[in-house]
GUDRENTOR-645284 format. One record per residue (C-alpha): residue number from 1; residue in three letters; x, y, z. Coordinates in steps of 0.5 Angstrom, whole numbers, plus 500, padded with zeros to 3 digits. Layout:
% GUDRENTOR-645284
num / residu / X / Y / Z
NUM / ALA / X / Y / Z
...
***
This chain:
% GUDRENTOR-645284
num / residu / X / Y / Z
1 / MET / 473 / 515 / 465
2 / GLY / 474 / 516 / 473
3 / LEU / 479 / 520 / 477
4 / PHE / 483 / 514 / 479
5 / ARG / 483 / 506 / 479
6 / TYR / 480 / 503 / 485
7 / GLY / 483 / 496 / 488
8 / VAL / 481 / 492 / 495
9 / ALA / 486 / 489 / 500
10 / CYS / 486 / 482 / 500
11 / SER / 489 / 475 / 503
12 / LEU / 490 / 469 / 500
13 / ASN / 489 / 465 / 506
14 / ASP / 485 / 466 / 512
15 / VAL / 487 / 472 / 517
16 / SER / 484 / 475 / 523
17 / VAL / 478 / 480 / 523
18 / THR / 483 / 485 / 526
19 / ALA / 487 / 486 / 521
20 / PRO / 486 / 491 / 515
21 / ILE / 485 / 486 / 510
22 / THR / 478 / 486 / 507
23 / LEU / 477 / 480 / 502
24 / ARG / 480 / 473 / 504
25 / GLY / 479 / 467 / 500
26 / THR / 482 / 463 / 494
27 / ILE / 484 / 468 / 488
28 / GLU / 478 / 466 / 484
29 / GLN / 473 / 468 / 490
30 / LEU / 477 / 474 / 491
31 / CYS / 476 / 476 / 484
32 / GLU / 469 / 474 / 483
33 / GLN / 467 / 479 / 489
34 / ALA / 471 / 484 / 487
35 / LYS / 469 / 484 / 480
36 / GLU / 461 / 484 / 482
37 / ILE / 463 / 490 / 486
38 / GLY / 466 / 494 / 481
39 / TYR / 474 / 494 / 483
40 / GLU / 480 / 494 / 478
41 / GLY / 485 / 491 / 482
42 / LEU / 487 / 487 / 488
43 / GLU / 493 / 488 / 493
44 / ILE / 495 / 482 / 496
45 / GLN / 497 / 482 / 503
46 / LEU / 502 / 476 / 504
47 / ALA / 507 / 472 / 508
48 / ASP / 512 / 466 / 504
49 / PRO / 509 / 468 / 497
50 / LEU / 513 / 462 / 494
51 / GLN / 507 / 458 / 497
52 / TYR / 502 / 460 / 491
53 / ASP / 502 / 459 / 484
54 / TRP / 503 / 466 / 481
55 / GLN / 502 / 464 / 474
56 / HIS / 496 / 461 / 475
57 / ILE / 494 / 467 / 480
58 / LYS / 496 / 472 / 473
59 / LYS / 491 / 468 / 469
60 / VAL / 485 / 468 / 473
61 / THR / 486 / 476 / 474
62 / GLY / 486 / 476 / 467
63 / GLU / 480 / 472 / 466
64 / TYR / 476 / 477 / 471
65 / GLY / 480 / 483 / 467
66 / LEU / 483 / 485 / 474
67 / SER / 490 / 487 / 476
68 / ILE / 495 / 485 / 482
69 / THR / 496 / 493 / 484
70 / ALA / 501 / 491 / 490
71 / PHE / 504 / 486 / 494
72 / ALA / 504 / 488 / 501
73 / THR / 509 / 485 / 506
74 / GLY / 508 / 488 / 513
75 / ARG / 505 / 480 / 515
76 / GLU / 512 / 478 / 514
77 / MET / 514 / 481 / 521
78 / GLY / 508 / 479 / 525
79 / GLU / 508 / 472 / 522
80 / ASN / 515 / 471 / 521
81 / GLN / 519 / 476 / 526
82 / LEU / 523 / 479 / 520
83 / CYS / 526 / 486 / 520
84 / LEU / 530 / 490 / 516
85 / ILE / 533 / 494 / 522
86 / SER / 534 / 487 / 527
87 / ASP / 540 / 487 / 531
88 / ASP / 541 / 480 / 529
89 / ALA / 545 / 480 / 522
90 / SER / 542 / 474 / 520
91 / VAL / 535 / 477 / 521
92 / ARG / 536 / 483 / 517
93 / ARG / 539 / 478 / 511
94 / ALA / 533 / 473 / 512
95 / THR / 528 / 479 / 511
96 / ILE / 532 / 482 / 505
97 / ASP / 532 / 475 / 502
98 / ARG / 524 / 474 / 503
99 / LEU / 523 / 481 / 500
100 / LYS / 527 / 478 / 494
101 / GLU / 522 / 473 / 494
102 / HIS / 516 / 478 / 493
103 / ILE / 520 / 482 / 488
104 / ASP / 521 / 475 / 484
105 / CYS / 513 / 473 / 485
106 / ALA / 511 / 481 / 484
107 / SER / 514 / 481 / 477
108 / VAL / 510 / 475 / 474
109 / VAL / 504 / 479 / 475
110 / ASN / 507 / 485 / 474
111 / SER / 506 / 489 / 481
112 / PRO / 510 / 493 / 485
113 / VAL / 512 / 491 / 492
114 / ILE / 511 / 495 / 499
115 / VAL / 516 / 496 / 504
116 / GLY / 513 / 499 / 510
117 / SER / 513 / 496 / 517
118 / LEU / 518 / 491 / 516
119 / ARG / 523 / 497 / 518
120 / ALA / 520 / 497 / 525
121 / LYS / 521 / 502 / 531
122 / LEU / 528 / 506 / 533
123 / LEU / 525 / 506 / 540
124 / GLY / 529 / 513 / 541
125 / ARG / 536 / 509 / 541
126 / PRO / 542 / 513 / 541
127 / ASP / 545 / 510 / 536
128 / SER / 539 / 510 / 531
129 / ASP / 543 / 513 / 525
130 / LYS / 546 / 506 / 525
131 / TYR / 539 / 503 / 524
132 / GLU / 537 / 508 / 519
133 / GLN / 542 / 506 / 515
134 / TYR / 541 / 498 / 515
135 / HIS / 534 / 500 / 513
136 / ARG / 537 / 505 / 507
137 / GLU / 542 / 500 / 505
138 / ALA / 537 / 494 / 505
139 / VAL / 532 / 499 / 500
140 / LEU / 538 / 500 / 496
141 / GLU / 540 / 493 / 495
142 / LEU / 532 / 491 / 494
143 / ALA / 532 / 497 / 489
144 / ASP / 538 / 494 / 485
145 / TYR / 535 / 487 / 485
146 / ALA / 528 / 490 / 483
147 / LYS / 530 / 494 / 477
148 / GLU / 533 / 487 / 474
149 / LYS / 526 / 485 / 474
150 / GLY / 523 / 491 / 472
151 / THR / 519 / 492 / 479
152 / VAL / 518 / 498 / 483
153 / ILE / 519 / 499 / 490
154 / LEU / 514 / 503 / 494
155 / ILE / 516 / 506 / 501
156 / GLU / 510 / 507 / 506
157 / ASN / 509 / 512 / 511
158 / ILE / 507 / 509 / 517
159 / LEU / 504 / 511 / 524
160 / SER / 509 / 513 / 529
161 / TRP / 507 / 507 / 534
162 / ILE / 509 / 502 / 529
163 / SER / 515 / 505 / 526
164 / ASP / 518 / 511 / 529
165 / TYR / 521 / 515 / 523
166 / LEU / 519 / 516 / 515
167 / ASN / 512 / 518 / 519
168 / THR / 510 / 524 / 514
169 / MET / 510 / 524 / 507
170 / ALA / 515 / 530 / 507
171 / GLN / 520 / 525 / 511
172 / VAL / 518 / 519 / 505
173 / GLN / 519 / 524 / 500
174 / ASP / 526 / 526 / 502
175 / PHE / 528 / 519 / 503
176 / VAL / 526 / 517 / 497
177 / SER / 529 / 523 / 493
178 / GLY / 535 / 521 / 497
179 / LEU / 536 / 514 / 494
180 / GLY / 537 / 517 / 487
181 / LYS / 533 / 510 / 484
182 / ASP / 528 / 511 / 479
183 / ASN / 524 / 505 / 481
184 / VAL / 523 / 507 / 488
185 / LYS / 517 / 511 / 489
186 / VAL / 512 / 514 / 494
187 / HIS / 506 / 511 / 497
188 / LEU / 501 / 514 / 501
189 / ASP / 497 / 512 / 507
190 / THR / 491 / 516 / 509
191 / TYR / 490 / 513 / 516
192 / SER / 497 / 514 / 517
193 / MET / 497 / 521 / 514
194 / MET / 491 / 524 / 518
195 / MET / 496 / 522 / 525
196 / GLU / 502 / 524 / 522
197 / ASP / 501 / 530 / 517
198 / ASN / 498 / 537 / 519
199 / ASP / 498 / 540 / 512
200 / ILE / 494 / 534 / 507
201 / TRP / 494 / 539 / 501
202 / GLY / 501 / 541 / 502
203 / SER / 504 / 534 / 504
204 / ILE / 501 / 531 / 498
205 / GLN / 504 / 537 / 493
206 / TYR / 511 / 535 / 496
207 / CYS / 511 / 528 / 494
208 / ALA / 507 / 529 / 488
209 / LYS / 513 / 527 / 483
210 / ASP / 514 / 520 / 486
211 / LEU / 507 / 519 / 489
212 / GLU / 505 / 512 / 486
213 / TYR / 501 / 509 / 490
214 / VAL / 495 / 510 / 495
215 / HIS / 492 / 507 / 501
216 / PHE / 484 / 509 / 503
217 / SER / 482 / 508 / 510
218 / ASP / 477 / 511 / 515
219 / THR / 478 / 512 / 522
220 / ALA / 479 / 506 / 526
221 / ARG / 481 / 503 / 519
222 / LEU / 474 / 502 / 517
223 / TYR / 472 / 503 / 510
224 / PRO / 472 / 510 / 507
225 / GLY / 465 / 513 / 509
226 / GLY / 465 / 509 / 515
227 / GLY / 468 / 514 / 519
228 / ASN / 470 / 522 / 519
229 / VAL / 476 / 522 / 515
230 / ASP / 474 / 527 / 509
231 / PHE / 476 / 523 / 502
232 / LYS / 473 / 529 / 498
233 / ALA / 479 / 533 / 500
234 / PHE / 484 / 528 / 499
235 / MET / 481 / 526 / 492
236 / LYS / 481 / 534 / 490
237 / ALA / 489 / 534 / 493
238 / LEU / 491 / 528 / 489
239 / ALA / 487 / 530 / 483
240 / MET / 491 / 537 / 483
241 / ALA / 497 / 534 / 484
242 / GLY / 496 / 530 / 478
243 / TYR / 496 / 523 / 481
244 / LYS / 492 / 518 / 477
245 / GLY / 494 / 511 / 480
246 / TRP / 491 / 506 / 484
247 / VAL / 487 / 508 / 490
248 / VAL / 486 / 501 / 495
249 / THR / 482 / 501 / 501
250 / GLU / 486 / 498 / 506
251 / CYS / 480 / 496 / 512
252 / VAL / 478 / 492 / 517
253 / PRO / 472 / 487 / 514
254 / LEU / 467 / 490 / 518
255 / PRO / 461 / 489 / 519
256 / THR / 462 / 484 / 514
257 / ALA / 468 / 483 / 509
258 / TYR / 463 / 484 / 503
259 / ASP / 460 / 490 / 506
260 / CYS / 466 / 493 / 508
261 / ALA / 468 / 492 / 500
262 / LYS / 462 / 495 / 497
263 / ASN / 461 / 500 / 502
264 / GLY / 468 / 503 / 501
265 / TYR / 467 / 502 / 493
266 / GLU / 461 / 506 / 493
267 / TYR / 463 / 511 / 497
268 / MET / 469 / 513 / 493
269 / LYS / 466 / 513 / 487
270 / ALA / 461 / 518 / 490
271 / MET / 466 / 522 / 493
272 / GLU / 470 / 522 / 486
273 / THR / 464 / 525 / 482
274 / VAL / 463 / 530 / 487
275 / ALA / 470 / 532 / 487
276 / SER / 470 / 532 / 480
277 / ILE / 464 / 537 / 480
278 / GLU / 467 / 541 / 485
279 / MET / 473 / 542 / 482
280 / ALA / 470 / 543 / 475
281 / ALA / 467 / 549 / 478
282 / LYS / 473 / 551 / 481
283 / ARG / 470 / 550 / 488
284 / PHE / 476 / 547 / 492
***
């Protein structure tokens, strides 16, 4: 039994190779590749979730012994111009309603829903409190809706060039704690954390009680081991914080999609072995 369960970011349709989505294809193709490599789960990054048959997807993933780890929703901004803090009330409403569709579909496959880049940028506006309140009210509404479906909402730390608030793990933890909703949890992304947090161990400890999901990607969004991030240190910090959930690679499909998925998985398993040995020897 390893420290974590590993998943890989996927798309059910073709998307740009610049997107940090590793595998692309039909659910059957995704399951076959992920299972062959050793992954236990698929994160689905998608827009317009109602276009897919989630009962079929549940059946196929079950046949392969795989789980859907989460629905990632950021594509709704780039592809459909949806945003939780838009000045246009109709856009805000459409975004919330679309996220409810994600929740409906995610409940079929027993998956949480990630809310991250859809909160967009405040851009230093003097009335930024108003926009932060739009975001807070939206998450509260979504949390109540998701509660009825038995679904968890994950709030992700995001790079400041994408969203200039809720960037550090402490900020995300404080936001989640302030909501008072037991089905809203913290989502950690190493790519964002390497640029926004200056204390990896302390930040992970700070959000440990609500941490429920983790993204791993190396510098330049490469697969773990393809850049210079110390993933062994992340693994030790997560293990010491008591985290036992999903670790999902969210990486650009280079040099190829399959090689990216395979190299990342094998590197993570190797680092997990080293981290486990060193922790057992109390070499932190």
